[in-house]
N, C-alpha and C positions, 0 to 999 in steps of 0.2 A: 346300212346299218352304221350307226355311230360307234366310235371306239369304246364308249362305255356299255353300250349294249352289247358288242360283241364280247367285252372281257365278262360280261355277266353270263351271257349264253355259255361262253366255255366254261366259268366256273360251276354253272348249274350242271352240264353234262359231264364234266370232270368228276364231280362230286357222286353223280347218279350211280356208277358202280358199287360204291361203298354202302349206299342205303342197304340196311338189313330189313328183311320181310318178316314180320312177326309170324312165328310158327303158327299160331292160332287162325290167324287171316288165311292162311295158306290151305286150311280144309275147310273152309266154309262151303256150304251147298245151298242151291236155291231151288225150290219146286213150287211153281206157281207163286202164291203169295206167302209160302212158308221158307224162312231162312233158318237153316241148320249150322249151328257153330261149331267149333272144334270138338270133336267126339272122341271120349278116350275111355280107356279101362286099366287097371292095375295089373301087374304081373300076377299070374296064377299058374297053378300045375295042372296038368292033365288029370280029367276026373273030377275037378273041382268046379265051383260056380265062379262067375266073373260079374261084377257090377259094372254096368256101362253108362256113362253120364254125358249129356249134350244139352246145350242151350237150344231152344226151339222159339223163334218169333214169329206169330202170326200177323203179317202186315195186312192181311185183307179186311173185310167188313164182315164176314161170317165166321162162325166157330169152326174150327176143324179138329179132327182127333188123330192121335198116333194109336192105331188100333191093333197092330202087330209088328213083330221084329223076328227076322230070322237071320242065321249065319251058318255057313258051311263048317266052322269050327267048333259047333255045340250041337249037342243032341236037339235042344230046343231053347228058345228065348222067351222070356216071360216078363209082362209088365208088371212092376209092383208098386203097391201103394206107398205112404207115408210111413214112418216109424210109428206115428201116433196110431196109426191102423194096424199095427202089428206086422209091417212089411209083407203083406199077403198079396198074392196076384190080383190084378185088377182086370176089367175088359178094355179100358182104353185111358189115354191120358188126355185130357180136355185142353185145347189150344185156343183160348178165348182172343177174339180179334182185337189188335192193337196191343196185346201184352206180350211179354217174353215169360217163357217157363224154362227154368233151369233144373233139370233134373239133378238129383243129388242123393246122397245116402238118407237124409230125412225128409225127402220129397218123393215124388214119383221117380223111378227109375227103371232101367232094363236089367234083367238077370239073364245072363248066358249059362245055362245048365250044363252040366257033364261036359266040360271041355274035352275036346279031341286031341289036344296037343297043348303043351305047355306055353304059355304066353311070358315072353321075356321083354324087358325095357328095350324099346327101339323097334320091337316088331309092328306091322301094321296087320290089321285083319278086316276083311269085308263083312259088313253087315247091312241088311236090308231093312228100312223102316218103311212100313205100310201105313200111308194116311187115308186109308179108304177112298172116298169119292176124289180126293185131290191127288192119288197116285203112289207110286213107290220111288225110293230113292236109295240108290247103293251109296254106302259110305265106307270110306277107309278110316277104320277106327285106329287110333294110336294107342299102343301100351305104353304106359308111362309110369315110373315109379315116383310118387309125390315126395316121398322121404329123401329123394337125391341119391339113393345108394345105387 
């Protein structure tokens, strides 16, 4: 090994511990052809509902669907349509092949109904996404306050 390559190797490894891992990358999940990104919800009080958001990317060749969601922290979980559709419950969220779907208040999203406990910034809660034939995935959902408070 030359002196230059030794110095380069040392510089790389010495700097490695200072690399910061992106919070969103740390909570990605993979279920077959489905990639589920950073999943989060806002703080909410016990007895209320909480919307949950997640980017989902179907990297396969066939359509997939998110057909159900469940969580021990709520009485039930519902899939809801877009604001244009009146934000009403829907049967499934379509996940077309090769396209990302980002759930959001104005798009399809999950609603955790009648929370059993208060969710505060920094909490993490378990939620299970059911993709029908593709299987189920348990997620650690972060409680985040987007206002920064």
